[in-house]
N, C-alpha and C positions, 0 to 999 in steps of 0.2 A: 701597487701597494699603497696603503694609506700614508699620506705625508705626515699624519699626526702620530703614527706608531712610534713609540719610544725605542731607542736603541740601547739604553742602559738599564740593566736590571734594577738599579737603585731607584729608578723612576716609578717602578711598579710594586716593589716589595722592599721593606726595610726603611731605615732612616737615611736621610741624605748624608753622603760621606764627602770628605774633601777630595780634591784632585791629587793629593799626595800619593805617590806610588806605593808607599808602605801601607797607607790606610786602605787603598783599593786592594792591595794584596791580601790584607787581613780579611776584608769583606769576602773576597773570593774563597779564601781558606775556609771560612764558615759555611759557605754554600757547598764547597766540596766535602765538608765534614758531614753534611746531611746525606750526601751520596754514600760516604764511607759507613755511616751509621746504618743505613738501610741495607747496604751490602752485607754488613756483619750480622745484623739482628733480624733482617727480613721484615722489618716494620719501621714506621717512622718514629723519630725521637719524640719524647713527650715533654722534655724540658729543654730550655735553652742552655742550661748548665751542661747537659749531656753533649750538645753540639759544641759548646766551648771547649770541653775536655777533649773531644775528638780532634778539634782544630788546634789544641795545645795553646789556647789563650785563656785569659781569665773570664769569668762570667761577666764581670763589670765591662770588660772590653766588648764582649758579645752584645751586651745591652746598648752599647753605643752605636751598634750597627742595625740591630733588630729589636723591635718592641716585644717580641715573643718568639717561641719556637715555630709557631704557625707562619710568621713572616719569613723566617729562614727557609722553611719548607716551600713556601710559595716561590721564593727566589730561585730555589733549585728547580721546581717544576717549570718555571718560565724559561729555563734554558732550552727546552725542547722546541717551542714555537720560535724562539729567537734564532736558534740554530737553523730551523727550516727557512726563515727569512734570509739568513746568510747564504744558504745553499741556493735558494731561488734566485737571489741576486747574482750569484756566481754563474748560474745557468743562462743568464741573459735577461731574466725577468719577463715582463709582459711583452707580447708581440701583437701584431695586427690581427692575429687569429685568436679569438677568445677561447676556443677549445684547446689550442696548443698552449696558451698561457696557463689554462687550468691544469692541463696535463703536466706542465713543468712544475707547477706548484705541488702537485701530488707526488711527483718523484722526489722533490726536495723534502717534503713532509715525511715520506717513507724513510729516506736516508736519515733524517733526524730521529725518527722513532727507533731505528736500528742502533743509533748512537746512544740515545738517552732513555728510550722507552722501557727497557728491562727493569730499571729501578723506579721510574715514574709511575708504573702501574700500581705500586704499593701505596701511592699517595693520592689516588684518584678520589674525587668527591662523590658521595652517594647521591647528590642532587643532580637532576637532569641538565643536559647541556644548554638547552634553550632557556630554562629557568635561570641558570647561572648567568647567561648572557643578559637577560632582562634585569637581573639584580646587580649588574655591573661588576661581576667578578673580574678582577684585573687580568687573570690568565686568559679567561674566555674572551674578554673584550679585546685583548691583544690579538688572539688568534682570529677572531671575527673581523678585525680591522684588516687582516690580510686576505681572508678567503671571500668575504661577502662582495667586495668590488669585482672579483673575478666571476662570481656566480651571477651577479647582476648583468653581465655581458652575455650570458647564455639564455636560451629560451627555457622558460619554466618558472615555477614558483620558487623564489629565492629562499624563503624560509624552509620549505620542504626539502630543497636541494641541500641546504645547510644541515638539516637534520640527517639526511641520507649520508652526507659527507662525514659527519661525526660518527655515525654508526659503522661505516665501512673503513674509516681511517683511524679509529681508536687504536692507540699503541698496543693494547692487548691483542686486538685482531691482526694488526700488522705483524706482530711477532709470532702469532699463532700460524699465520700463513708462511712466514719465513721458516718456522720449524718443520713445516710440511715440504719444504724444499723450493718454495716459490722464490724467484729472484726479485730484487727491488723493482726492476722494470715491470715485471708481471703484476706485482701487487699494486703499483701506481696505476697501471693500465686498468686493472679491475676496478679500483676506486673511481677513476675517471668515467668508465663506461657505466658503472652503477649509478653515479650521480646524474649523468646525462639521461638515464632511463627512468629517473624519478617520476612516479605517477602523480597526477594532480591530487590535491588534498580534498577528495570528495567527502571525507568524513569530518571535515573541519566545521565548527559551528558557524552559522550565518549571522550577520549583524542584525 
């Protein structure tokens, strides 16, 4: 994993908050309120005031934590890759075998999708994964800081393998396979094998 990858949501979305327990609790309540809003309405909130009301705090308090409702939504979406990192670390992290390391990551990611993906799918961006990476989208940059070092240890085109990983591990697809009765182990194994079989980028433009 990247040593530069932040471990605190406030480093990627929202305003800096103090280390006081009550302040951090309020910050988390606002993030949880995004989840509650999506679960209730089936769509993301459109105003920070709506998130504040769901969290039972004032709008002024919410603005001390987030500049906009988009920042609060981003903080919620970030919980998925951050949870995947936690699970990957719990599994033992990287090993001397690059394929085994990648397989561990995929299992951690699938487990995080099962935990957070059902609501996160309502908040997906219409912009492509690689474009968002190149435009330094914080969520995608965080995810790529985890996955690209693992892919670089494998044989193949890292960018194309990253593209294939995103296609096969999208939370929507993970949950789709789960609904078909696939186990987390089976889904993770499918993602691993699909990425390892990524064909070369023969259609890519030449310099």
